[in-house]
N, C-alpha and C positions, 0 to 999 in steps of 0.2 A: 254830237258836239265835236269840235276839232281841238287838239292839243298841239301847240308848237313846242317841240323839244330842241334843247341846245346841244345836241349831240349826246354822247354816252353819258348819261346822268340819270338821276331820279328826280322827277318833277312832282310836286305835291299838288293834288287836285281836290283835297278833302272839302275845302270851302266852296269850290265850284259845284260839287256833287251836293253838298248840303243845300245850296241855294236852290238847285233844281228840285230837290226834295220838298223844301218849303214852299216853292211856287206851285207844286202839284196839288196841295191841299190835302194829301194823304196824311192821315194821323197814325194809322197802324197798317203796316204792310211789308213790302220787300223792294229793295232797290237792287237791280241786277245791272252789272256793268259788263260790257263786252268790248274788248279792244280788237279792231278789225285788221290785225297785222300779225306777221310771223316772225318779225325781228324787233319787237318791243313787247313788254308785258305789264300787267297790273300787279300791284303788291300792297298789302295791308301790313304796315310795319311801324316801328318805333318813330314817334314824331318829335321827341324831346332832345335826344342827343344825336347830333350829326354824325358822330363817330360811328354809330351802328350802321348808317347808310354807307359810310366810307369803307367800313370793314366788310360789308356784303359785296360792295363793288370790287374790292381787292380780293376777296375769296373767289368770286366768279371769274375774275381775270386769271387767277391761277388754275382754277378747275377747268376752265375752257379758254385756253390761250388762243391768240390770234396769230396762228402760224400757218401760213398758206401751204407748207409742206405736208400738213396733217390731214387736209380735207380735199375732196375732189371738187366739191361745188365752190366756186369762187366768182361767179358770174358778175358780182357787184363789188369785188375787192376782197381783201384778206379779212375783213371783219364781217363778211356775209354769212358764211356757215357758222361761225362762232355765235353770231346773233341769234340764229335759228335754234341752236342748241340751248343757248340760255333761256330762250322763250319756252322751249320744251320742258325745261327743268322747273319753270315758274308757272305763271297763269296768264291766260288771256281773258279770264272772266272772274268776277267775284260777286257774291250776293251778301247784302247787309240788310239786317232787319231795320225796320222803322217803327218807332214808338213815340207817341206824343209829337208827331210831325218832324222827328229828328232822326238821323242815322244813329243806330245803337252801336256806337264804336266804344272801345275801352279808352280809358283816360289818356293812354300814351299811344293810341293807334292813330296813323294817318293813312290816306290812300295816295298811291304813287303810280305814275306812269313810268316805267323803267325803259329808257331808250338804250338799246344794246348796239346801236350803230355809231360810228365816229362822228358822222356828220349830222346836222339837224334835219328834222323831218316834220312834217304835219301829219299827225296820227288822228284817226277817226275813232270816237268812243261812242258806242250805243249805251244809252242810259234808259232803262225800262223800269217803271215804277208801277206796282200794283198794290191794291189794298183798299181800305175804307177811309 
């Protein structure tokens, strides 16, 4: 599937993934997600209080600053190498159990694509579902 991002932000995809799981007809199994990029990542995180997401973004901005003087690789601009580092510190894949035809997420968990680049992108997400 493709995900359009709005530049540096967290885009919730929980309902889209749940719809794919429901359409699959799998009652018990595993949903594997794989984001085919090195400057965006997947995240399972708090879905109730948006302050959590803002705090994560602020923390990573301080942890991995966009300072072109710090990095050798800058082929696509000053946010290029910081985006790669942020992806290396997070995940490009997630696995979520399926029970009774639904993702087994916690009450406050949501699935997000975390765009680490300043400009918008179209990201490719592989969704693989196995089970009975």
